[in-house]
C-alpha atoms as a printed R data frame, in Angstrom:
    type eleno elety resid chain resno       x       y       z
1   ATOM     1    CA   MET     A     1  13.907 -13.540   6.380
2   ATOM     2    CA   ALA     A     2  14.528 -14.351   2.722
3   ATOM     3    CA   PRO     A     3  12.755 -12.051   0.239
4   ATOM     4    CA   MET     A     4   9.373 -13.315  -0.947
5   ATOM     5    CA   ALA     A     5   8.112 -12.069  -4.321
6   ATOM     6    CA   ALA     A     6   4.397 -11.242  -4.369
7   ATOM     7    CA   ALA     A     7   2.055  -8.809  -6.133
8   ATOM     8    CA   PHE     A     8   1.189  -5.248  -5.135
9   ATOM     9    CA   VAL     A     9  -1.155  -2.560  -6.408
10  ATOM    10    CA   VAL     A    10  -1.750   1.109  -5.643
11  ATOM    11    CA   GLN     A    11  -5.232   2.353  -6.478
12  ATOM    12    CA   ILE     A    12  -6.578   5.893  -6.629
13  ATOM    13    CA   HIS     A    13  -9.841   5.880  -4.670
14  ATOM    14    CA   SER     A    14 -12.190   8.760  -5.488
15  ATOM    15    CA   GLY     A    15 -15.816   9.630  -4.791
16  ATOM    16    CA   TYR     A    16 -15.834   8.362  -1.202
17  ATOM    17    CA   GLY     A    17 -14.493  10.844   1.321
18  ATOM    18    CA   GLU     A    18 -11.282  12.626   0.428
19  ATOM    19    CA   LEU     A    19  -9.357  11.418  -2.615
20  ATOM    20    CA   HIS     A    20  -6.836   8.878  -1.339
21  ATOM    21    CA   TYR     A    21  -4.616   6.029  -2.444
22  ATOM    22    CA   ASP     A    22  -4.843   2.389  -1.369
23  ATOM    23    CA   LEU     A    23  -1.618   0.384  -1.177
24  ATOM    24    CA   MET     A    24  -2.295  -3.357  -1.248
25  ATOM    25    CA   LEU     A    25   0.367  -6.007  -0.686
26  ATOM    26    CA   GLU     A    26  -0.417  -9.624  -1.513
27  ATOM    27    CA   CYS     A    27  -0.092 -11.657   1.653
28  ATOM    28    CA   GLY     A    28  -1.311 -15.239   1.398
29  ATOM    29    CA   ASP     A    29  -4.953 -15.360   0.322
30  ATOM    30    CA   ALA     A    30  -5.591 -11.637   0.860
31  ATOM    31    CA   LEU     A    31  -4.204  -8.152   0.314
32  ATOM    32    CA   ALA     A    32  -2.810  -6.329   3.339
33  ATOM    33    CA   THR     A    33  -4.123  -2.791   2.745
34  ATOM    34    CA   TRP     A    34  -3.193   0.733   3.825
35  ATOM    35    CA   GLN     A    35  -4.977   3.963   2.893
36  ATOM    36    CA   LEU     A    36  -2.462   6.657   1.960
37  ATOM    37    CA   ALA     A    37  -3.226  10.355   2.410
38  ATOM    38    CA   ARG     A    38  -1.436  11.212  -0.845
39  ATOM    39    CA   SER     A    39   0.226   9.541  -3.786
40  ATOM    40    CA   PRO     A    40   3.466   7.677  -3.092
41  ATOM    41    CA   GLU     A    41   4.645   8.509  -6.622
42  ATOM    42    CA   GLY     A    42   7.722  10.721  -6.619
43  ATOM    43    CA   LEU     A    43   8.298  10.258  -2.890
44  ATOM    44    CA   ALA     A    44  11.930  11.158  -2.159
45  ATOM    45    CA   ALA     A    45  14.158   8.971   0.017
46  ATOM    46    CA   GLY     A    46  13.619   9.747   3.691
47  ATOM    47    CA   CYS     A    47  10.186  11.292   3.090
48  ATOM    48    CA   ASP     A    48   6.934   9.747   4.224
49  ATOM    49    CA   VAL     A    49   3.191   9.663   3.606
50  ATOM    50    CA   PRO     A    50   0.588   9.223   6.401
51  ATOM    51    CA   ALA     A    51  -1.147   5.859   6.168
52  ATOM    52    CA   ALA     A    52  -3.993   4.018   7.894
53  ATOM    53    CA   ARG     A    53  -4.223   0.229   8.117
54  ATOM    54    CA   LEU     A    54  -7.481  -1.041   6.621
55  ATOM    55    CA   ASP     A    55  -9.056  -4.470   6.672
56  ATOM    56    CA   ASP     A    56  -7.520  -6.908   4.223
57  ATOM    57    CA   HIS     A    57  -8.988  -6.816   0.725
58  ATOM    58    CA   ARG     A    58  -9.769  -9.592  -1.756
59  ATOM    59    CA   LYS     A    59  -7.068 -10.471  -4.281
60  ATOM    60    CA   ALA     A    60  -9.467  -9.486  -7.073
61  ATOM    61    CA   TYR     A    61  -8.439  -5.871  -6.360
62  ATOM    62    CA   LEU     A    62  -4.988  -6.548  -7.851
63  ATOM    63    CA   ALA     A    63  -6.502  -5.965 -11.296
64  ATOM    64    CA   TYR     A    64  -9.823  -4.227 -10.547
65  ATOM    65    CA   GLU     A    65 -10.804  -0.771 -11.755
66  ATOM    66    CA   GLY     A    66 -14.322   0.603 -11.473
67  ATOM    67    CA   PRO     A    67 -17.069   1.283  -8.937
68  ATOM    68    CA   VAL     A    68 -16.771   0.021  -5.375
69  ATOM    69    CA   SER     A    69 -19.833  -1.726  -3.932
70  ATOM    70    CA   ARG     A    70 -22.395   0.073  -1.748
71  ATOM    71    CA   GLY     A    71 -21.688   3.485  -3.308
72  ATOM    72    CA   ARG     A    72 -18.140   3.769  -1.964
73  ATOM    73    CA   GLY     A    73 -16.725   5.594  -4.975
74  ATOM    74    CA   GLU     A    74 -14.456   4.310  -7.711
75  ATOM    75    CA   VAL     A    75 -10.938   2.937  -7.949
76  ATOM    76    CA   LYS     A    76  -8.370   3.216 -10.704
77  ATOM    77    CA   ILE     A    77  -4.960   1.556 -10.737
78  ATOM    78    CA   LEU     A    78  -2.055   3.979 -10.342
79  ATOM    79    CA   ASP     A    79   0.645   1.297 -10.373
80  ATOM    80    CA   ARG     A    80   1.142  -2.407  -9.887
81  ATOM    81    CA   GLY     A    81   3.896  -4.968  -9.991
82  ATOM    82    CA   THR     A    82   5.706  -7.223  -7.564
83  ATOM    83    CA   TYR     A    83   7.377  -6.678  -4.235
84  ATOM    84    CA   ASP     A    84   9.953  -8.486  -2.144
85  ATOM    85    CA   LEU     A    85   9.069  -8.640   1.534
86  ATOM    86    CA   LEU     A    86  12.258  -8.051   3.526
87  ATOM    87    CA   ALA     A    87  10.894  -7.757   7.083
88  ATOM    88    CA   ARG     A    88   7.471  -7.962   8.686
89  ATOM    89    CA   GLY     A    89   6.249  -7.386  12.220
90  ATOM    90    CA   ASP     A    90   3.131  -6.097  13.941
91  ATOM    91    CA   ASP     A    91   4.285  -2.484  13.566
92  ATOM    92    CA   ARG     A    92   6.763  -2.558  10.660
93  ATOM    93    CA   TRP     A    93   6.927  -3.913   7.124
94  ATOM    94    CA   GLU     A    94   9.950  -3.373   4.865
95  ATOM    95    CA   PHE     A    95   9.817  -4.227   1.174
96  ATOM    96    CA   ASP     A    96  11.214  -3.511  -2.286
97  ATOM    97    CA   LEU     A    97   8.637  -2.463  -4.898
98  ATOM    98    CA   HIS     A    98   9.099  -3.404  -8.558
99  ATOM    99    CA   GLY     A    99   6.329  -1.515 -10.313
100 ATOM   100    CA   GLY     A   100   6.047   0.631 -13.395
101 ATOM   101    CA   ALA     A   101   6.284   3.923 -11.457
102 ATOM   102    CA   LEU     A   102   7.045   2.794  -7.908
103 ATOM   103    CA   ARG     A   103  10.447   1.206  -7.555
104 ATOM   104    CA   GLY     A   104  12.765   0.973  -4.598
105 ATOM   105    CA   ARG     A   105  12.781   0.207  -0.884
106 ATOM   106    CA   PHE     A   106   9.882   1.286   1.334
107 ATOM   107    CA   GLU     A   107   8.852   0.864   4.947
108 ATOM   108    CA   LEU     A   108   5.429   0.940   6.583
109 ATOM   109    CA   SER     A   109   5.770   1.549  10.314
110 ATOM   110    CA   ARG     A   110   4.163   3.000  13.414
111 ATOM   111    CA   PRO     A   111   5.257   3.376  17.031
112 ATOM   112    CA   ALA     A   112   5.125  -0.035  18.708
113 ATOM   113    CA   GLY     A   113   1.949  -0.750  20.619
114 ATOM   114    CA   ALA     A   114   0.471   2.660  19.834
115 ATOM   115    CA   ASP     A   115  -2.717   3.665  18.106
116 ATOM   116    CA   ALA     A   116  -0.615   6.164  16.157
117 ATOM   117    CA   PRO     A   117  -1.020   6.308  12.400
118 ATOM   118    CA   TRP     A   118   1.211   4.321  10.134
119 ATOM   119    CA   LEU     A   119   3.723   6.030   7.852
120 ATOM   120    CA   LEU     A   120   4.891   4.895   4.426
121 ATOM   121    CA   ARG     A   121   8.530   5.973   4.096
122 ATOM   122    CA   ARG     A   122  10.784   5.655   1.086
123 ATOM   123    CA   LEU     A   123  14.112   4.234   2.192
124 ATOM   124    CA   GLY     A   124  15.899   4.255  -1.132
């Protein structure tokens, strides 16, 4: 698959459950979204962060900061930029991030066919 440049954003989501981070990858008319247990900033190669796949979000979240509807806390942008999608399947996405703080190759994956949590791993 040839790389496809698209937008990404990582938001800090506070005031609704535990503080967490939302990674959103532009994918057509929506943002494929994963909730990260901790910040991906400073993640060393070979290390990972637990992730949970969420419903897709609206593309407006690429630039949005502020309160989330229905009292679900607030979001603030940690980083944003573009990404090149290198591989995509039901249980694995591989991509290069080109953000201000997040740069390099990453993988989102989970055991095939399992209800196991996803992991965001820095590949390089």
